[in-house]
N, C-alpha and C positions, 0 to 999 in steps of 0.2 A: 477889932479883928473877929471876935465872936459873932457880932451882929452881921458882919459881911458874910461869914460862913453860913449863917442861918438864912440870909437873904438869897445867897447862891443856891442853897438847898431847896428853898421854896420855889425859886424860879425853875429849877430842873423838874420838880414835881408838876408844876403848872404846865410846863412844856410837854411832858409825857401825857398829861390829861388831854391837852389840846390835840396832840398827834393821834391819840386813841380815838378822840371824838371825830377827827377828820377821816379816819379809816372807814370806808364804806362797808356795810355788811354785804356778804356775797349774795348775788341775786341769781335766780334761775327760773326758767320756764319749763313746765312739765305738762304732760297730757295723761289722762287716765280717768278712772271712774270715781266720782265723789261718793263717799258713804259715811254714815255715822259710825263712831267707834265707842266701845264701852269705856266709861271712865274708870280709872283705877284710883280709888281713894280720893276722887275729885280732881286728880292730877291729869287732866286731859282737856283738850279744847273741844272734844266731842266730834271732831271731823277729821277725815283722812282721805287721801287720794291713793287708790290702788293703781300704781303706775303701769302704763302700757309696756314698758321695758325698764329693766333695772338701771339706776343712775348711781354715780359715785357721790357720796356725801361724807366729807371728812375721811376720805380714803376707803370707805366701806361701801359695798354695793347694797342698795336697799330696793325693795319692791313696792314699798308704800311709804308715804310721808304724811305726818300730822300737819294740818293747816289751821290757821287762825285768821279770822276776819271779823270786824265789828258788824258787817252786814249779814247778820244771821238769817234774815228772811230770804236773802238771795241764795244762801247756801241751802236752805230748806227747799227752795224751788228747784235747785239743781241736784237734789239728793238722788243718787242712783243713775245719774246721767254722765255721759262722756264729756269731759271738760278740758279746757286749756287754762292753766293757771300760771300767774307770774307773781313773784314776790321776793322778799329777802329772807335769808336764813338767820334764825335767832336761836340762842341756847337758853334752855330753861331747866331749872333744877327742881326735882321733886323728892319727897322723903322716900316714897316707895319706888318711883320710876328711875331715880337718879337723873343724871344730865341727859337731855334729849334735844334733838334738833327739830325746830318748828319752822314751817314756811309761812311767814306773815304775808298775807296776800295783798297785793296792790291792785290786782284785777283777776277776775275769773269769769269765764263765759262757756257756754255750751259749744263743744267742738263738733261741727257738722260734717267735717271731712276727716279722713284718716282713722275712722273707727275700726279697731282691729276685728278681724273675723273671729267668731267664737271657735275655740278649739273643739276638735271632734271628741265626743264622749267616748267613742270606741277606743281612742288612743289615750284616754285619761285613766289614771290608776288611783284608786282610793287608798291603797296600802301605804302605811307610813305617814298619812296626812292627818292634820289636826285642824278643827274648824270651830268657829264661834257663831252661835245662833244669832242672827240679826232680826229675823221675823218668823213668828210661829204661825204659819198658815194664814197671814193677814191679821193676826191678833196683836202684832208687835211683841215686845219683850219688856220685862220689868227693868226699871233703871237700876244701874249698879249691881245687877245680878248676872253672872256669867253662866250661861248654859252652853256646854261644849259637846263636841262629837269627835272621837278619835278612832282611827283604824290602825292600831299598833302593829298588826301583821295580818296576813291573809287569813280570812275566816274568823276574825275577831273584831269586836267593836267595844268601845268604852267611852266614858265621858262624865261630865257633871250635869245632872239633871236640872240644877238650879240651887239645890240644897245638898242632895246626896250623890255619891259616885255610883255609876251603873256600869254593867259589863254584860257581855253575852256573845252569842255566835252571830256571824254575818255571812250571808250568801250573796255573792256578786257574780252576775253573768251578763256580759254586755252592759246594757243600761238598766237591767232589772236588779232590784235590791230587796233583800229580805233580812230584817233584823230581829233578833230575839229567838225565844223569850229572854227578856232582860231581867237581871237580878240587880238589887241595889242595897246600899247601906240604909240604916234606919234612923237617921237623925231627924229631929223636928226643927222646923223653921217657921217664921211668920206665915199666916194663912195665905196671903197673896203669892208668896214664893212657892208654897206647897201646891197651890192650885196650878201655877204655871208648870211646875215639875210634872204633875199628873198628866196635863195635856200634852206636854212634850214627850214623855215616855210613851203615852198611848199613840201619839203620831208616829214615833219611830217604829213601834211594833206593827203599825199599819202601813209601813213603807211599801211602795209598789215598784217604783223606778226612780232614777235620778238623772240629772242633766248638768253638765258643766257648761255654764254660760258666763265666761270670764267677766268680772272676777268672782262670780258667785257659784256656789254649789247649791243646786235646787233639788230637794227631795220631795217627791209627790207621794202623798199618803191617801189611802182610801178613807172617805168621809170628810176630807178637807178640800174646799174649793180651790185654795191657793197652796203653792208648795212651801215647804220650810226653806228659808233662805239663810245660807251660811257664807261667811268670808273666811279665808285661810288665816290660820294663826301661825306666827313664826315658830320654827322648830324649838323645842324645849332645850334649855341650856343644862348641861350636866351640873349636878350639885358639887360644889367644891368642899374639900375637907381640910 
């Protein structure tokens, strides 16, 4: 009798495993702009698509989705381009990021039609927005270092320079932009990080005007041939107690 019960239990377990294996992962097709993302403690695929419009994933509306593909060279060629991607949704767990949804790509190609028209800078507001630096005037950015830019309220700017927090006044009129003088904390970091921070702060204080070219915020600074390029960060979550 005991052997029969064990056999029945094993059969049920195997049946559950088989049913789970036969359940297909949800698939979806999305369009948007492919871009690199900053890794958090190495817990990132390094790529995400800024979606043309929000989609529902697990009952939540998202404006971007992390993607993964073994064809990294193809992703590099499509960096910054409007793409159409298809794949299956997968869950991954990270120590710092927690559980997150990844779109494991089965195909991705440049979308030559349906490219959304860029939003008008005149109707675009910086107040209350948070941004992550993706490119420092054509110089790129250091790996695993987050340089940010935040407009907490009208007339103010703040952020992380790469090592130190900075803050100061901001004047915005139409598409013209003036930041600073900027003050910052005084922590020391490795030389490459400090070098990037110095260039970043100098570029911000030389800001002349900005442009909203979805999904990028571009800030043009005097003395820089190319603009500073930012992508939008999700709103900060209130800290629980």
